[in-house]
N, C-alpha and C positions, 0 to 999 in steps of 0.2 A: 847627257847628264846621268850620272848613276843615281839610283833611288834606293832608299832603304826598303825593307820588306813591304811596308804599307803605302808606298808612294811618296814618302817624305824625303826631300833631298838629304844627302849625307852631310855631316858636319863639314867635311872638306869642300863639298860643292857650295854649301851656304857661305863658307868663308870666301871662296873665289867670287861668288856673286856679289858679296859685300865689297870686296876689293875693286871689282870692275865698276860697281855703282859709285863708289867714292872717287874713282878716277874720272869717270865720264860725267857724272851729274853736274858738277859746278860749271863745266864748259857748256853743256847743253841747256841748262837752266838759264844762262845768260842770253841765249839766243831765242828763247820762247817769248811769245807775246805776253805782255802783262795782263791781258784779258783772257788768257787760257787757264782753265782751272782743273781739267781732268787729270787725275792721278799725279798731281804735283805736290812735292813736299811743302808743308805749311799752308796748304789751301784746302778748303772744304766745300761741300755743297752749299753750306750757309754763306760762304764768301761769294760764290757764284750768284746765288739768289740776291744777295745784297747789291752786287754789281748790276744785275738786271734791273732792280728797282731804281738805282741811281740813274741808269741810262734812260729808262722810261720817263723819269721825272725831268730829265734835261731836254727831251725832244727826240730828234732823229736817232734811230737805233736799228740794229740788226741783231737777231738772236738765232743762233744755230744750235739745234739739238740733234745730234746724229749718232746712230749706232751702225757702224760700218762692218761689224763682225761677220755678217752673212753676205756682204757684197762680193760680187765676182766680176772679173773683167771679161767681156766678150768681144771677139774680133768683129769689126764692122763689116 
């Protein structure tokens, strides 16, 4: 990806990103779990918190909070 002088994507790159996003997002959004909230359009942290409270009030539940950015795979 080409960058403008201060690290901002060029207009052409931003247009390409938007085109790819508009082509891929509808297909992939339909495949994601309805209980997934991270970085999804139309969903916020408040939506996730609300869902957590609903689950807690109903009984059995699992909550996963994970940051996998620094994870690495090691050969066994």
